[in-house]
N, C-alpha and C positions, 0 to 999 in steps of 0.2 A: 553383470550386476546380480546381486542376490535377490532372494524373494522378499517381497514387502509383506510384513505381518500386518494384520488388521489394526493393531495399535499404532504402528508407524504411519500407516496411511491416514488414520484418523488424526494423528498429531500433525501431519503435514497439511491436512485440510485446514485445521485451525490456525496454522501459521500463515496461510495465505489469505485468510478472511480480512485482516486489516488493509492489505494492499488492494483487495477487490473493492472494499468499501471506499477507499481513497480514490480509486479510478472512477468508480461510479459517481461519486459526489463531484469530482472535478469535471466530468463530462456533463453532468446536469447543470453545474454552475456556469460553465462556458457556453453551453447551448442556450441558456436563458439570458445571457448578458448582451447578446447582439453586438459584439465587438467587431472591429476590423479583423480580417483573416490572419494577418501577420501578428497582430497583438494577441489574438486569442491563442494562437499556437505557442507564442512566446510565454504567455502566462501559464498555459497547461504544462509546458516543460519545466518552467521554474517552480510551479507549485508541486508537480510530481516529484521533482528532485528533493525539494525541502521536506515534503511529506514522507518520502521513503526514508530519508535520513532520520527524520523525527521518529518514525515507527521503529527503525532499527535501534536507535538509542534508547527508546522507551523499553523495548523488549530486553535489551542488554541490561538495563537498570533493574527491571523486574526480576530477571533471572539471578542477578547478583544479590538481590534482597532476600531471595528464597533460600540461599545457601546457608 
């Protein structure tokens, strides 16, 4: 692997922010819901998948708009 330049590291950090916010909000939501263990795990997985796909599509759409 090559050296990471400061701009590349900074860019990578900002790319991970939406996923970190999604994970934190999902954890807080499920923790406060007081659901059955199986149901809470199922909802976290379902919401994480849909959120990740949504963020991926949004970033792709924003990049195509800026070209």
